[in-house]
KOLMARLO-884880 format. One record per atom (N, C-alpha, C, O): x negated, y, z negated. Coordinates in steps of 0.02 Angstrom, whole numbers, plus 32768, in hexadecimal, padded with zeros to 4 digits. Layout:
residues N
XYZ
...
This chain:
residues 153
7F8D84FE7CE1
7F8384C37CBA
7F4F84967CDC
7F5484897D18
7F1F84817CB7
7EE884587CD1
7EFE840E7CD1
7F1783F57C9E
7EF583EC7D09
7F0683A67D0C
7EC8837C7D02
7E9183907D15
7ED183437CE4
7E9983167CD8
7E8A82EE7D18
7EB582E97D44
7E4D82D37D1C
7E3D82AA7D58
7E6C826E7D5F
7E7B82597D97
7E8282527D28
7EB082187D2C
7EF3822E7D49
7F0F820A7D72
7F0C82677D34
7F4C827F7D4E
7F47828F7D99
7F7682817DBF
7F0F82AD7DAD
7F0682BB7DF5
7F03827A7E1D
7F2182757E52
7EE082497E02
7EDA82097E25
7F1E81E67E2A
7F2F81CA7E5E
7F4581E97DF3
7F8881CB7DF4
7FB581EF7E26
7FDC81CF7E4A
7FB082317E29
7FD882577E59
7FC682457EA1
7FF2823D7ECB
7F8582407EAF
7F70822D7EF2
7F8781E77F03
7F9F81DB7F3B
7F8181B97ED4
7F9681747EE0
7FE281707EEB
7FF981487F14
800781987EC7
805081997ECF
806381B17F16
808D81927F37
804481E77F2C
805382027F6F
803F81CF7FA5
806681C27FD3
800481B37F9F
7FEC81837FD1
801881457FD2
8028812B8007
802C812C7F98
805680F07F94
809B80FC7FB2
80B580D07FD5
80B881367FA5
80FA81457FC2
80F58148800E
8120812C8031
80C281698028
80BA816E8071
80AC8129808F
80C9811780C3
80808103806F
807080C08089
80AD80928088
80B8806C80B6
80D580978053
8112806D804E
814480818084
8164805680A2
814C80C2808F
817B80D980C2
816680C18108
818F80A9812F
812680C98117
810E80B48159
810F80688161
8120804F8197
80FF8044812D
81027FFA8131
814A7FE28138
81577FB2815C
817780038116
81BE7FF2811C
81D780008162
81FE7FD9817F
81C18037817F
81D4804881C3
81B9801481F5
81DD80008222
817B7FFF81EC
815F7FCA8216
81887F8A8211
81977F6B8244
81997F7881D5
81C07F3B81CA
82057F4081E9
821C7F12820A
82277F7881DD
826B7F8081F8
826B7F818244
82967F628264
823B7FA48262
82387FA682AC
82297F6182C9
82467F4E82FC
81FC7F3D82AA
81EC7EF982C2
82277ECA82BC
82337EA282E9
824B7ECF8285
82867EA4827C
82BE7EB882AB
82E47E8D82C2
82C37EF882BA
82F57F0F82EB
82E57EF48330
83117EDE8354
82A67EF68342
82907ED98382
82A07E8F8385
82B37E7483B8
82967E6D834C
82A57E268348
82EF7E198357
83007DEA837A
831B7E43833B
83637E3A8348
83747E488391
839E7E2583AF
83547E7B83AE
83607E8983F5
834A7E4E8420
836E7E3B844F
83117E318411
82F97DF88438
83267DBC842F
83327D97845F
833E7DB183F2
836B7D7983E6
83AD7D83840B
83C87D538427
83C77DC0840B
84067DCF842E
83FD7DC68479
842A7DAC849A
83C47DDB8494
83B77DD484DC
83B27D8A84EE
83CA7D758523
83927D6284C3
838C7D1B84D0
83D17CF984CE
83DD7CC984F3
83FD7D1084A3
84407CF3849E
846A7CFE84DC
84947CD584EC
845F7D3684FE
84877D43853A
84617D31857A
84787D4185B1
84297D118573
84047CFA85AD
83D07D2A85C7
83B07D1C85FA
83C67D6285A6
83937D9285BB
834F7D80859C
834A7D538572
831C7DA285B2
82D97D958598
82B57DD8858F
82AB7DFD85BF
82A27DE68551
827C7E238543
82327E15853B
820D7E408523
821C7DDB854E
81D57DCB854C
81BC7DAE850A
81807DB284FC
81E77D9284E3
81D17D7484A4
820C7D58847F
82467D618492
81FE7D368449
82357D1A8422
82407D4483E4
82147D6A83CF
827A7D3D83C8
828A7D62838B
825F7D4C8350
824E7D758325
824E7D0C834F
82247CF38318
81DE7D12831B
81C17D2282E8
81C47D198357
81817D37835F
81827D7F8348
81547D958326
81B47DA5835B
81B87DEB8348
81C27DF282FC
81A67E1F82DD
81E97DC682E0
81F47DC88297
81B47DB98272
81A37DDB8242
81907D868288
81507D758268
811E7DAE8271
80F87DBE8242
811C7DCB82AC
80EE7E0382B8
80FF7E3E828C
80D17E618275
813E7E4B8281
81527E848256
813A7E79820E
81207EA781EF
81417E3D81F6
812B7E2D81B1
80E07E3281AC
80C67E50817C
80BC7E1581DB
80737E1781D9
805A7E5F81E0
802C7E7381BD
80787E85820D
80627ECB8216
806B7EF481D7
803F7F1B81C4
80A47EED81B6
80AF7F148179
80817EFF8141
806B7F298119
80727EBE813D
80457EA68108
7FFC7EBA8116
7FD67EC280E7
7FEA7EC18154
7FA67ED88165
7FA07F248160
7F6B7F3E8151
7FD67F47816D
7FD57F90816C
7FCF7FAC8126
7FAE7FDF811B
7FF17F8C80F6
7FF37FA880B2
7FAD7FB28093
7F9F7FE9807C
7F817F7F8092
7F3F7F8C8074
7F177FC0809B
7EF37FE7807D
7F1D7FC080DC
7EF87FF18104
7F11803880F5
7EE9806680F0
7F52804080EF
7F6E808280E1
7F5B809A809B
7F4B80D58091
7F5E806D806A
7F4A80808026
7F0180948023
7EEF80C78006
7ED7806C8041
7E8F807A803F
7E7F80BB8064
7E5C80E68049
7E9980C380A0
7E8B80FF80C7
7EA6813D80A6
7E85817180A4
7EE28139808A
7F008173806A
7ED98189802D
7ECD81C58023
7EC4815A8003
7E9E816C7FC8
7E5981867FDA
7E4081B47FBB
7E3A8169800D
7DF881818022
7DFD81C68042
7DD081EF803A
7E3381D38067
7E3C82168084
7E45824B804E
7E3382858058
7E6082378016
7E6882657FDE
7E2B82647FB0
7E2E827C7F77
7DF582487FC9
7DB382487FA7
7DB282227F65
7D9182367F36
7DD781EC7F63
7DD581C17F28
7DA981847F36
7DAB81687F6D
7D8281727F05
7D5781377F0B
7D7281007EDE
7D9E810B7EB4
7D5780C47EE6
7D6A80897EBF
7DB5807E7EC1
7DD880807E8E
7DCE80727EFD
7E1680687F07
7E28801F7F12
7E60800F7F28
7DF97FF27F03
7E037FAB7F11
7E3E7F8E7EEC
7E667F697F08
7E447FA07EAC
7E7B7F847E85
7EBF7F9F7E9E
7EEF7F797EA1
7EC17FDE7EAF
7EFF7FFB7EC9
7F137FD87F0A
7F4E7FC87F14
7EE37FCC7F36
7EF17FAA7F75
7F087F627F68
7F377F4A7F88
7EE77F407F3A
7EF97EFA7F2C
7F3F7EF67F0D
7F687ECC7F21
7F4D7F207EDC
7F8F7F207EBB
7FC57F337EEE
7FFA7F147EEF
7FB77F657F17
7FE87F7A7F49
7FF57F457F7D
802E7F3A7F92
7FC17F227F92
7FC97EEE7FC5
7FF27EB37FA9
80207E9B7FCA
7FE17E9E7F6E
80057E667F4F
804D7E7B7F3E
807C7E557F48
80547EB77F24
80977ED07F14
80C37ED67F51
80FF7EC67F4F
80A67EEE7F88
80CE7EF47FC6
80E07EAF7FE0
81187EA57FF8
80B37E7F7FDC
80C07E3B7FF1
80FB7E1E7FCA
81287DFF7FE7
80FA7E287F88
81317E0E7F5E
81727E327F6C
81A77E137F71
816F7E747F73
81AC7E9B7F80
81CB7E887FC3
82077E7D7FC7
81A27E857FF7
81BC7E728039
81D57E2A8038
82097E1A8054
81B17DFE8016
81C57DB88012
82097DAF7FF1
82307D838005
82187DD87FBF
82587DD17F9D
82927DEF7FC3
82CB7DDA7FBA
82867E207FEF
82BD7E438010
82BC7E3C805C
82E17E60807E
82947E0F8077
82907E0780C0
82D17DEB80DC
82E47DFB8114
82F47DC280B6
83337DA680CE
83677DDD80D8
838B7DDC810A
836B7E0B80AA
839B7E4280B0
83887E6F80EB
83B47E868110
83477E7B80F4
83317EA7812A
83397E86816E
83467EA881A0
83307E448171
83357E2381B2
837E7E2081CB
83897E1B8207
83AE7E23819D
83F57E2581B0
84067E6A81CB
84277E7081FF
83EF7E9E81A8
83FB7EE381BD
83BA7F0A81B9
83AA7F268185
83937F0D81F0
83527F2F81EE
83567F7981DE
83267F9681C6
83907F9981EB
83957FE081DD
839F7FEE8192
839C8027817C
83AA7FB9816C
83B47FC08124
83737FD18101
833D7FBB8115
83777FF880CD
833D800980A4
83397FD6806B
836B7FC08050
82FB7FC3805B
82F27F968022
83127FB37FE4
83177FF17FDE
83287F8B7FB6
83467FA67F78
83147FD67F56
82D97FC77F51
832D800F7F40
830280437F25
82E280317EE3
82AB80497ED4
830180077EBB
82E47FF37E7B
82A27FCE7E83
826F7FE37E68
82A27F967EA9
82637F737EB4
822F7F9D7EDA
81F37F977ECE
82467FC77F07
82187FF27F2C
81F880257EFD
81BC80327F02
821F80417ED0
820380707E9E
81D4804C7E6E
81A180697E5A
81E4800F7E5C
81B87FE87E30
81757FDA7E53
81407FE07E35
81787FC87E93
813B7FBD7EB9
81107FFC7EBB
80D47FF97EB0
813080357EC9
810B80747ECD
80EC80867E89
80B3809B7E86
8112807E7E53
80F9808F7E10
80BF80637DFC
808C807C7DE2
80C480227E06
808F7FF47DF2
805080007E1B
801980007E00
8058800C7E5B
801D80197E86
7FFB805A7E72
7FBE805D7E6E
8023808E7E67
800580CE7E53
7FE380C97E0F
7FAD80E47E05
800380A77DDF
7FE580A07D9D
7FA580777D9D
7F7A80807D73
7F9F804A7DCD
7F6280217DD0
7F25804C7DE2
7EEC80377DD6
7F3080867DFF
7EF880B17E11
7ED680CF7DD3
7E9D80E47DD7
7EF980D17D9B
7EDD80ED7D5E
7EAF80BC7D3A
7E8980D07D0E
7EB3807D7D4B
7E8B804A7D28
7E42804D7D3D
7E16804E7D12
7E35804E7D7D
7DF1804C7D97
7DE180907DB3
7DEE809E7DEE
7DC380BB7D89
7DB380FF7D9F
7D6981057DAE
7D4080E07D94
7D5881367DD9
7D1181417DE7
7CED815B7DA9
7D0A817C7D7E
7CAD814B7DA6
7C8481647D6E
7C7081AC7D7C
7C6C81C17DB6
7C6481D17D47
7C4E82167D4D
7C0482167D61
7BDA81FE7D3B
7BF482317D9A
7BAF82317DB2
7B87826C7D99
7B4A826D7DA0
7BA7829E7D7C
7B8382DA7D67
7B5C82CE7D27
7B2982F07D1B
7B7182A07CFD
7B4D82927CBF
7B1382637CCD
7B1C82317CF0
7AD782727CB4
7A9E82467CC0
7AA882047C9B
7AC582027C65
7A8E81CF7CB8
7A96818E7C98
7A6781897C5C
7A3281A87C5C
7A7A81637C29
7A52815F7BED
7A0C81417BFA
79DD81517BD5
7A0581187C2C
79C480F97C39
7992812B7C56
7956811F7C53
79AA81637C71
797C81947C8D
796981CA7C5C
793B81F17C6A
798981CD7C22
797881FF7BF0
793E81E57BC6
793B81AA7BB6
790F82127BB3
78D781FB7B88
78F181E77B43
792082047B29
78D181B67B27
78E4819E7AE5
78D381D47AB1
78A781FD7ABB
78F781D27A79
78EC82027A44
78A581FA7A29
789181C37A18
7881822F7A25
783C822D7A0B
7808821E7A3F
77CC82227A31
781D820E7A7C
77ED81FF7AB1
77D582417ACF
77FD82707AD8
779682457AE0
777D82847AFE
779A828E7B44
779F825F7B6B
77AC82CB7B52
77C582DD7B94
778B82E07BC6
775582F77BB4
779682CB7C01
776082CA7C33
776283067C60
7738830D7C8C
């Protein structure tokens, strides 16, 4: 069965978005876990070299910076062009998703984000790749073709 370019692009975007979301979630969970360890150490008088608030902020910033880089790099590695909209939608979607569920994750960093919103984020980001597709370069542009009735050179 022959797949269309749009279906291939959607498939690539789906794979890249799932991997990027998993890695970003892992970054966030590990950072929040470190934050809890630092807070627990501070409570008993120990010092792990930082505060829990700093680690928590760093975890959020790291995951928000990693998502666009992972989406862009993944799509470019799969030889897709014009991925700006996918990266923008994924970055904003991840910001909103993390923003809505950061309280639950900061209480229990080992917890996974609710699967419904995570699946919605993945679906919207992958579908955004179908909107802005690369142009077909094999067809000559109309401005380079001789006009009808014009002598060929």
